[in-house]
N, C-alpha and C positions, 0 to 999 in steps of 0.2 A: 362369871364366878367359876373358878376351878372346880372340877369334879372331886368328890370325897365319898369314899364308900368305907363304912365302919362296921366291922363285927364285934360285938362284946359278949363273952361268955357264951357263945353259941354251942348248944347241945342238941343232938338229934338221935333219934332211935328208929330202928326198923324192926317191925313185929315185936315191939317191946324190948328189944336189945339195944342198949346205948352204944352208939358208934363214936359220935363226936361228943368229947368230954369237957368243952369249954374252950371255944376258939376265940382269940383275940387277934384281931388283924385290921390294920388301917391302910387303905390304898387311895393315894391322891393322884389327880390328873397328872399325866406325864411319867408315872412310874410303872415299872414292870416288876411284879413279884413273882417268884417261881416257888412252887411247893413240891418238894421231893420227898421220897420216903419209900420204905419197902412195901410190897403187896400187902393188902389187908390192914392198912393203917387209917383208912377213912378219907383218903384224898378225893375219890369220886363222889363219896357221900357228901362231902362239903359242897362240891359243885352242884349236886342234885338238890341239897337242902336250900341253898341260896336261891336256886330257880324255882323252888316250890313243888318239886316232884311229889305227887301224892303218896308215893310209897314211904317217904321219909317224914317222920313226925318231928318237928322242931319242939323240944320240950322245954327249953329255957334260953335265955339270952336275947340279944337284939341285933337287927341288921338294918342299917340305915344308908340310904343313898341320897346324898345332898339334904340331909335332914329329914327325909321322908322315911316312914317305917316300912320296909320292904316286906316284913313277914305278915302284915296285914293285907297285903295285895294278892289278888289272884295271879296265876301264872302269866296270863296275857297282859295284865297290868304291869307286872314286873318287866316284861319285855318292852312295853311302851314307855315305861319310866327310863329305859336305857340300859338294862341288863341283857347280856348276849352270852349264850354258851354255844360253843363249837364242840360237837360231841365226838367221842371216840368211835362210836358206831351209829352214824346218822340213819334215821328211818328212811325206807323207800316208800314213796306215795304214788301209786299208779293212778294215772288219769289226771294228775295235776302236773303241768309243765313247770320247769325251773322259773320261767319268766312270769308265768301267772302267779306262783307261789310268791315270789320276790316283790312283785308289784302289789299284791294284796298286803303283804307284810308291811311295806313302805307306807302305803295308804292307810294302814291301821294306826301307824305311829303318827302320821301327819294329821289325820282327823277329817271329818266330814266337811267337804266344801274346800279342802286344801289339798286335794289328791294330785299327784304327779301326772303331768302330761305324758302321753304314750311316746311322743317324739323324744322328750327329755330322758324318759326312763330308758328307752332303748339305747340312746347315745350314751349314757352313763354306764349301763350294763355292759355294752360292746367294749367301752373303754377299759373297764375293770377286768374283763375276761382277757383282753389283750395283755394287761399287766401280769395276769396269772398264767399266761400262755395256754389258755383254754380255747378250744375251738368254739366258735360261736354257734355251731349246731346245738351245743348242750343247752341253750336257752329253750329250745323246742322239745327237748327230751322230758320224759316224765321224772319226777324229783327223785334223784339217786338210783333210779331203777336201771340195773345193769352196769352201774358205774364200778370201776375198779376202786380199791381202797384210796389209791393216791387221788383219783377224780372226785371221790366223796370229800376228801379233806380240802381239795382246792375249792370245791363248791361251798364248803362251810366258810372259808376265807372270803369268797365272793359275796355270801350273805352278809358277812361282818362288814365288808367294805361298803356295800350298798346301804345297810340300815344305820351306819354311823352311830353306834352305841356309846354310851358313857363308861361302862365297865364291861370288859371282854374276859370271859373265862374260857380258856382252852384247856379241855380235858384230854390229855394223852393225844394231842393232835398229830404228834410225830410218830405214832406207833404204825408201823407197817409201810412207812414211806422209804422210797429210795433216795439217794442223796440229792438228785436233781429235783425231785418234788419237794423234799425238805427245804431246799434253798429258795424255791419259788414261794412256798408257804410262808417262810420266814421273812422274804422280801415284802410280801404283802402285809405282814404284821408291822414290820418296821416302817412301811409307808403311812401307817396309821397312827404312829406315835404322835401324840399332841398333849398340850396341857388340859385339854377337855376330856381326855380319855385315860383310864388306868387299865392294866392288864393283870390277870391272875392265870399263870401258866402252870398247869399241873402235868408233871412228867416224871419219868423213871430215870431219864437218861440226860447226861450232860450234853450229848450232841446237838440237840435243839439249841441249847444256850450258847453254843459256839457261833450261832448265826443271830440269835436274839439275846442281846446281853441284857440280863436282869440287873435292876438296882438292888434288889433284896432277894435272897434265898432262904427259905424256911424249910426245916426238916420236921416231917410229921410222924410221929409214932403213938401208938395206943390212943388214937382219937384226939391227940393234942399236938400243938407246935411246940417242940421241945429245944429247938435251936434255930437262931437266925444269924444271917451274916450277908456278905456281899458275894459276888460272882466266884470269888476264890473258894467259898464254901462248897459250891457245885463241883468245882474241879477237884477238891479233896475227896468228895464223895465218890466221884467217878474213879479216882485213882485207888482209894482205900475201902470203899464199900461203907456200910453202916455200922460195923461192929465197934469201931472206936466210939461213935456216938453212944451206943448202948453201954459200953464200958464206963465212959465218962459219966453218964447219968444213972448207972446202976439198973438199967432196963434188962429184964430177964427174957420177956416174950412180948414181941411188938404186935402180935396178930390180934385183931379184934373182929375178924370174920367179914369184912367188906373191903373191897378195893378202894 
């Protein structure tokens, strides 16, 4: 069965202030959706709310992955169900190596009695690291500790490739990347495109979308999706900015206080 992720009327608040004001979105397996918008419109809040970040309170609406209610799940259950978030600023975890972290995450998804063998895990990880032009010594370093921005982003894509999720959310994965790292990250994403997997890419810039062609582009303002289109919409936003969208919709101030 092809993957299907549906948001209906999703509303979320932080410290009692409403940030998301009713998000409707459907992502099917094989599709790449990009969400663009000015700073402070709720893009990263959307990613955090979907994943169950405790700081964000979902106040209304529904989120379903293949018919299952995501909002009823704890964060780890959402990950096991197939949701994956590549973060803009991944955490550093001292004392836990990359390989230990990844193997634990894979085994948590596979379940007791179905753990991946060490040999198979190492073979898979080294193969994926080669695709991402990562030095295999990164497997033995502590998670993200002392990594450059580009190394952290590649590491997030490595996790995605190893965990094989159903829905991938990339939150500003392109920020701070030089063009070579951007191409490698994009190649990793493109290699993962399949009917069993959908993508939600949150970005400010068209440049990532030069390498990962989206099927749908959505503009977010004031905590809502206000306009949707194809790849040409992203190109127009890059060329002309967001003022024409605001004028078209009569929007005065798009800021709601959260990125």
